[in-house]
C-alpha positions in Angstrom: 76.8 -52.8 -38.5 75.1 -53.2 -35.6 76.2 -51.4 -32.3 76.1 -55.3 -30.6 78.8 -56.1 -32.9 81.5 -54.5 -30.7 79.7 -55.8 -27.5 81.7 -58.3 -25.6 79.2 -59.1 -22.7 75.4 -59.5 -23.9 72.4 -60.7 -22.5 70.7 -63.6 -23.4 67.1 -63.4 -23.0 66.2 -66.3 -24.8 64.3 -64.7 -27.6 65.5 -64.8 -31.0 65.1 -61.7 -33.1 64.1 -60.8 -36.9 64.8 -57.4 -38.1 61.2 -55.9 -38.3 60.7 -52.8 -38.3 64.3 -52.3 -38.7 64.3 -53.1 -42.4 63.1 -49.9 -43.2 66.6 -48.7 -43.6 68.2 -45.6 -41.5 65.4 -42.9 -42.3 62.9 -44.1 -40.1 65.1 -44.9 -36.9 67.4 -44.0 -35.5 70.4 -47.1 -33.8 71.5 -46.4 -30.2 72.0 -48.2 -26.8 69.9 -47.6 -24.0 71.9 -45.7 -20.8 72.5 -47.8 -18.2 70.6 -47.0 -14.7 72.7 -47.6 -11.4 71.3 -50.7 -8.9 67.9 -51.6 -10.6 65.4 -53.6 -8.9 62.3 -55.5 -9.9 59.0 -53.4 -9.3 56.3 -55.3 -10.8 56.3 -58.3 -13.8 53.3 -59.7 -15.9 53.8 -63.7 -16.5 51.2 -63.2 -18.4 53.1 -61.3 -20.6 56.2 -63.4 -20.5 54.3 -66.3 -22.0 53.1 -64.5 -24.6 56.6 -63.6 -25.4 58.0 -67.2 -25.2 60.3 -66.2 -22.0 61.4 -69.8 -20.0 60.7 -70.4 -17.0 62.4 -68.7 -14.0 63.6 -65.4 -16.4 63.4 -62.9 -13.7 65.6 -64.5 -11.5 68.8 -63.4 -12.9 70.5 -60.2 -12.3 71.8 -60.1 -15.8 67.7 -60.3 -17.4 67.0 -57.3 -14.6 70.2 -55.5 -15.8 69.3 -56.1 -19.7 65.4 -54.4 -18.7 66.8 -51.7 -17.4 69.1 -50.7 -20.6 72.1 -51.2 -18.4 73.0 -54.3 -20.6 72.6 -55.0 -24.2 70.3 -57.8 -25.2 71.7 -60.8 -27.0 70.6 -60.6 -31.2 68.7 -57.4 -30.4 69.1 -54.2 -32.4 67.9 -51.2 -30.1 66.5 -48.6 -32.5 64.3 -45.1 -31.4 61.8 -44.4 -34.2 61.4 -40.6 -35.5 57.6 -39.2 -36.1 55.9 -36.5 -36.4 52.2 -35.0 -35.2 49.2 -32.9 -34.0 49.5 -32.0 -30.3 46.4 -30.5 -28.7 45.4 -29.8 -32.1 48.2 -28.2 -33.2 50.8 -29.6 -35.6 54.0 -29.9 -33.3 56.7 -31.2 -36.2 59.2 -33.6 -35.9 58.8 -35.7 -32.2 60.0 -39.1 -32.0 60.5 -42.2 -29.5 62.4 -39.5 -27.1 62.4 -42.0 -23.8 61.5 -45.2 -25.6 64.3 -47.4 -27.4 62.8 -50.6 -29.4 65.0 -53.5 -28.9 63.4 -55.1 -32.1 60.7 -58.1 -33.1 60.8 -61.0 -32.0 60.2 -64.6 -33.9 56.4 -64.0 -32.4 56.0 -61.6 -34.1 55.8 -59.1 -30.8 58.0 -55.7 -30.5 59.7 -55.1 -27.7 60.5 -51.4 -25.8 62.3 -50.1 -23.2 60.2 -47.3 -22.0 62.6 -44.7 -19.8 66.5 -46.0 -21.5 67.7 -42.5 -21.6 68.0 -40.0 -24.5 67.6 -40.2 -28.2 67.9 -37.6 -31.0 64.1 -37.4 -30.7 63.9 -36.2 -27.0 63.6 -32.9 -27.4 66.2 -31.4 -24.3 64.3 -34.0 -22.5 66.2 -36.2 -19.9 64.6 -39.7 -21.9 63.3 -40.7 -18.3 60.3 -42.3 -16.8 59.6 -41.6 -13.1 58.4 -44.8 -11.0 55.1 -43.4 -10.5 54.1 -43.1 -14.4 56.0 -46.4 -14.9 53.7 -48.0 -12.4 50.4 -46.3 -14.2 51.4 -47.7 -17.3 52.1 -51.0 -16.4 49.3 -51.8 -14.8 46.5 -50.1 -17.2 48.2 -51.8 -19.9 47.5 -55.1 -17.7 44.3 -54.0 -16.8 43.0 -52.9 -20.5 44.0 -56.5 -21.5 41.8 -58.2 -18.7 38.6 -55.8 -19.9 39.1 -57.1 -22.9 40.3 -53.8 -24.8 43.5 -53.9 -27.2 46.1 -52.6 -26.1 49.8 -52.4 -25.9 51.1 -55.0 -22.9 53.7 -54.7 -20.6 56.2 -57.0 -19.3 57.9 -55.4 -16.3 58.9 -52.5 -14.4 62.1 -52.0 -13.0 63.3 -49.1 -11.0 66.7 -47.4 -9.8 67.0 -45.0 -6.9 68.6 -42.3 -10.0 67.2 -39.3 -9.4 64.5 -37.7 -12.2 63.8 -34.2 -12.0 60.0 -33.2 -12.7 57.8 -30.9 -10.6 60.3 -32.2 -7.6 63.0 -35.4 -7.3 61.7 -38.7 -8.3 63.3 -41.9 -9.5 63.7 -43.4 -12.5 62.3 -46.7 -13.5 62.0 -48.6 -16.9 58.8 -50.0 -18.7 59.1 -53.0 -20.7 56.1 -52.8 -23.6 55.8 -54.8 -25.8 52.9 -55.2 -28.9 52.6 -56.1 -32.5 53.8 -53.0 -33.7 54.6 -49.5 -32.5 53.7 -47.5 -34.9 51.5 -44.5 -34.8 49.5 -42.1 -37.1 52.7 -39.4 -36.7 55.1 -41.5 -38.6 52.7 -41.5 -41.2 52.4 -37.9 -40.5 56.2 -37.5 -40.1 57.2 -38.3 -44.1 53.6 -36.8 -45.8 54.8 -33.3 -44.0 58.7 -33.4 -45.5 57.0 -34.5 -48.6 59.4 -37.8 -48.5 56.7 -40.0 -50.6 58.9 -42.6 -51.1 59.4 -43.4 -47.3 55.9 -42.6 -47.5 54.9 -45.7 -49.5 57.7 -47.8 -47.5 56.0 -47.5 -44.8 52.6 -48.3 -45.9 53.4 -51.0 -47.9 55.3 -52.7 -45.1 52.3 -51.8 -42.4 49.4 -53.2 -44.9 51.9 -56.5 -46.2 52.2 -57.3 -42.3 48.7 -56.1 -40.7 46.4 -55.7 -43.1 47.0 -58.1 -45.9 43.7 -58.1 -46.6 43.7 -54.1 -48.5 45.5 -56.0 -51.1 43.1 -58.3 -52.0 39.5 -55.8 -52.6 38.1 -54.1 -54.9 36.9 -51.5 -52.6 37.9 -48.2 -53.7 38.4 -49.5 -56.9 41.4 -51.6 -55.9 43.2 -48.6 -54.0 44.9 -50.9 -51.2 46.0 -47.3 -49.7 42.3 -46.3 -49.2 41.2 -49.6 -48.0 44.0 -49.5 -45.5 42.8 -46.1 -44.1 39.2 -47.7 -44.1 40.6 -50.6 -42.2 42.4 -48.4 -39.4 39.1 -46.0 -39.0 37.1 -49.2 -38.5 39.4 -50.9 -35.7 40.2 -47.1 -34.3 36.3 -47.0 -33.9 35.9 -50.0 -32.5 38.6 -49.0 -29.4 37.0 -46.0 -29.0 33.4 -47.7 -28.1 35.3 -49.8 -25.8 36.8 -47.1 -24.2 33.6 -45.2 -23.8 31.4 -47.7 -22.7 34.0 -49.2 -20.0 34.2 -45.1 -18.8 38.3 -44.5 -19.6 39.7 -41.6 -20.4 42.8 -41.8 -22.0 43.8 -37.9 -21.8 46.3 -36.5 -24.0 45.0 -38.4 -27.6 47.5 -36.6 -29.4 47.9 -38.2 -33.2 51.3 -39.0 -32.1 49.6 -41.6 -29.2 47.5 -43.2 -32.0 48.2 -46.8 -32.8 48.0 -47.8 -36.0 46.5 -50.9 -34.9 43.9 -49.7 -32.9 45.5 -50.4 -29.7 45.6 -48.1 -26.5 49.2 -46.9 -26.4 51.0 -43.9 -24.4 49.1 -44.7 -21.2 50.0 -40.9 -19.5 47.0 -38.8 -17.6 44.7 -42.1 -18.1 41.7 -42.3 -15.8 38.8 -44.7 -15.0 35.9 -42.4 -14.5 34.7 -42.4 -10.4 31.4 -40.4 -10.8 29.9 -40.4 -14.4 30.7 -37.1 -15.7 30.6 -36.3 -19.7 32.9 -33.6 -19.3 35.2 -35.2 -17.1 38.9 -33.8 -18.1 41.2 -36.1 -16.5 44.4 -34.4 -17.8 45.6 -31.4 -15.5 47.4 -29.8 -18.8 44.3 -29.9 -20.9 43.2 -26.8 -20.0 40.6 -26.1 -22.3 38.8 -29.8 -22.2 40.1 -31.1 -25.5 40.5 -34.4 -24.4 37.6 -34.7 -22.4 36.0 -37.9 -22.0 32.7 -37.4 -23.6 35.3 -35.7 -26.7 37.0 -38.7 -27.3 35.3 -40.2 -30.2 35.0 -36.9 -32.1 39.0 -36.2 -31.6 39.6 -40.3 -32.7 37.9 -38.7 -36.2 39.7 -35.4 -36.3 43.0 -37.8 -35.7 41.8 -40.1 -38.6 41.5 -37.3 -40.7 44.8 -36.2 -40.2 46.2 -39.5 -41.1 44.1 -39.3 -44.4 45.8 -36.3 -45.7 49.3 -38.1 -44.6 48.0 -40.6 -47.0 46.7 -38.9 -49.3 50.0 -38.4 -51.9 49.4 -42.6 -51.7 45.3 -43.0 -52.2 45.5 -40.3 -54.7 42.0 -38.7 -54.3 40.5 -36.8 -51.8 37.2 -37.2 -52.5 38.2 -41.5 -52.1 40.4 -40.4 -48.9 37.1 -38.8 -47.3 35.1 -41.9 -48.2 37.6 -44.2 -46.6 36.7 -42.4 -43.2 33.0 -42.6 -43.6 32.3 -45.6 -41.6 33.7 -44.3 -38.8 30.4 -43.0 -38.5 28.3 -45.9 -38.1 30.9 -48.1 -37.0 31.3 -46.5 -33.6 27.9 -46.1 -32.7 26.7 -49.2 -33.5 30.1 -50.8 -31.4 29.0 -48.6 -28.8 25.5 -49.6 -28.4 26.4 -53.5 -28.9 28.5 -52.9 -26.0 26.0 -51.0 -24.0 23.2 -53.8 -25.1 25.6 -56.2 -23.3 26.2 -53.9 -20.4 22.3 -54.0 -20.1 22.0 -57.9 -20.3 20.6 -57.5 -23.8 21.6 -60.0 -26.8 19.5 -58.7 -29.4 18.9 -55.4 -30.8 15.6 -54.0 -30.5 14.1 -50.6 -31.6 13.9 -49.2 -28.0 17.4 -49.9 -27.0 19.1 -46.4 -27.9 16.4 -44.3 -25.5 17.0 -47.1 -22.8 20.9 -46.6 -22.6 20.8 -42.7 -23.4 18.1 -43.0 -21.0 20.3 -44.1 -17.8 23.6 -42.0 -19.0 22.1 -39.1 -18.3 20.6 -40.5 -14.8 23.9 -41.8 -14.2 25.3 -38.0 -15.4 22.9 -36.1 -13.5 23.6 -37.3 -10.2 27.8 -38.4 -10.9 26.8 -41.7 -9.8 29.5 -43.9 -9.5 29.9 -45.9 -13.1 31.9 -49.2 -12.3 29.8 -49.5 -9.4 26.4 -48.8 -10.8 26.7 -51.3 -13.6 28.3 -53.9 -11.8 25.1 -53.8 -8.6 22.8 -53.6 -11.7 24.4 -57.0 -12.5 23.9 -58.1 -9.3 20.0 -56.7 -9.3 20.0 -59.2 -12.3 21.5 -62.2 -10.7 19.4 -61.9 -7.1 16.4 -59.2 -7.7 17.4 -57.3 -5.3 17.4 -53.5 -6.6 18.0 -51.9 -3.3 22.0 -51.3 -3.6 21.4 -50.2 -6.8 18.5 -47.7 -6.6 20.6 -46.6 -3.4 22.8 -44.7 -5.6 20.5 -42.0 -7.1 18.7 -39.4 -5.0 16.5 -39.2 -8.4 14.9 -42.2 -6.7 12.3 -41.3 -8.9 13.8 -41.2 -12.2 15.6 -44.6 -11.3 12.4 -45.9 -10.9 10.8 -45.2 -14.0 13.8 -45.9 -16.1 14.1 -49.4 -14.2 10.7 -49.7 -15.3 12.0 -49.3 -19.1 14.7 -52.0 -18.3 12.7 -54.5 -16.7 9.3 -54.4 -19.7 12.7 -54.8 -22.1 13.9 -57.9 -20.3 10.0 -59.6 -19.9 10.0 -63.1 -20.6 13.6 -63.2 -21.2 15.7 -65.6 -19.1 17.7 -63.6 -16.2 19.8 -66.3 -15.6 21.7 -65.4 -18.9 21.2 -61.6 -18.9 23.0 -61.8 -15.3 26.0 -63.5 -16.4 25.9 -61.8 -19.5 26.2 -58.4 -17.3 28.4 -59.6 -15.0 30.9 -60.7 -18.0 30.3 -57.3 -19.3 30.8 -55.0 -16.3 34.3 -54.9 -14.6 34.1 -55.1 -10.8 37.8 -53.9 -10.8 39.2 -51.0 -13.1 42.6 -49.4 -12.2 41.2 -45.8 -10.3 43.7 -43.6 -9.5 43.6 -43.8 -5.8 44.4 -47.3 -6.1 47.2 -46.5 -8.4 48.2 -44.0 -6.2 48.6 -46.0 -2.9 50.6 -48.3 -4.4 53.0 -46.2 -6.1 53.2 -44.7 -2.7 54.1 -48.4 -1.3 56.6 -48.7 -4.1 58.4 -45.5 -3.4 59.2 -46.9 0.2 60.7 -50.3 -1.7 57.2 -52.0 -0.7 55.7 -53.6 -4.3 53.2 -56.1 -2.9 50.0 -53.4 -3.8 51.3 -53.4 -7.3 50.9 -57.2 -7.3 48.0 -56.9 -5.7 46.3 -54.5 -8.3 47.8 -56.8 -10.9 46.4 -60.0 -10.2 43.1 -58.5 -9.8 43.1 -56.6 -12.9 44.1 -58.8 -14.6 41.3 -61.0 -14.2 38.7 -57.5 -13.1 35.7 -59.7 -14.3 36.1 -62.2 -11.5 34.7 -61.7 -7.7 37.7 -62.0 -5.8 36.5 -63.1 -2.6 38.3 -60.9 0.4 38.9 -58.3 -2.1 35.5 -56.2 -1.9 38.2 -53.3 -0.8 39.6 -52.9 -4.5 36.2 -52.0 -5.8 34.7 -49.7 -3.3 33.7 -45.8 -3.4 37.1 -43.4 -4.1 38.1 -41.7 -1.1 37.4 -38.2 -0.7 40.9 -37.4 -1.3 40.9 -39.2 -4.7 39.2 -36.4 -6.4 42.5 -34.1 -5.8 45.0 -36.5 -7.4 46.1 -34.5 -10.5 47.3 -36.1 -13.6 49.3 -33.9 -16.4 51.5 -34.7 -19.2 54.1 -35.0 -17.2 52.9 -38.1 -15.6 
């Protein structure tokens, strides 16, 4: 029986719910209520996500809705659960993990799962308080929507609500809750959990659920002799490869690519110590907790493949043949470089592949790395050069002017005879003007800590359409201040 059967009052958000993941049964989750927070207030809201969910106009005007999305009131028709999973963290088997501070309200009729992150302790909190702080919640909210604006697959965020309730981290901070939205929050770690515990029946049920819901084509192909589980692994590998190519092309560092932070749908999930590169440094480590550099920017594609290998091991009882499982991972090695080169060609304004494209791409990346040139600004200025022919703003970014001039000659030769206006438009659509730099997020956080949430709203508006010019907002697209390099983001963030 649902816990909500005992409730005398529940908030009707105008959503209708269906069983979704909860239909798998109690082996996969624990049913529980969020823990209330006192005196909640709005910090940020995404009307775009509200429309995706089908929320009614004026949804945020109700104090009842505010309380419900902070975990202080039950939601009518919802069946809140915390799911169990396991995983590898920093390359080491960590055993049972699970939703330690995220409680899923359920799945809407539109096929979207809704989660409250920071909603209190669960059986999987491992001694933690189950809370999220305002600082990290704002970062996740903004980056979820920023990645969507960039066209990169991601979980979404409906809103952030805050409370003055104290949360103890390195210092006392205030609590917050992020309402996250995704077609599914299933991770590699969900499969690892049941495989590690030799619970093949539950493993098969989970795989069948995910395949039937999200990868139905795996049932109707003769690849791998019609082995649907191997085809599923291949499909996940290819989605993951495409995702990593997008991360690398835009200069996004995830920071903590544990297997429990890898989406089975190839979504960017779990925004903790992330960062968009400022100066281009392939070896950049954005996570202050990552003392060995396992999740450095240039290691991300290899780590993703390692994580997929862990998923393959978990699915082996279903696939039944180790060679077939390994073969199902092979396409990652071709999909990633092909997708990456395709993204980089678009950034260069190239619509078709040519033999010399790889040296052109590698050459500019080496130049950027040698001079620690600002990654986002370089690409946006190069787009401007293609539009107006003024190369000086681009050239000024480099100390090695001769090296840049030599590369520019190759770049110009590659575009010989091409329509510059079309190339410039492709580049403008491929090279964002605005990304969520750490210092911009920090400024919005510090203002919100003083109850001024206007900075969150301003950043959200820019990041939802990051390729547009947004006249008057150039300060948000400029070079980071010197103090930006002192910002430390760790796993507790």
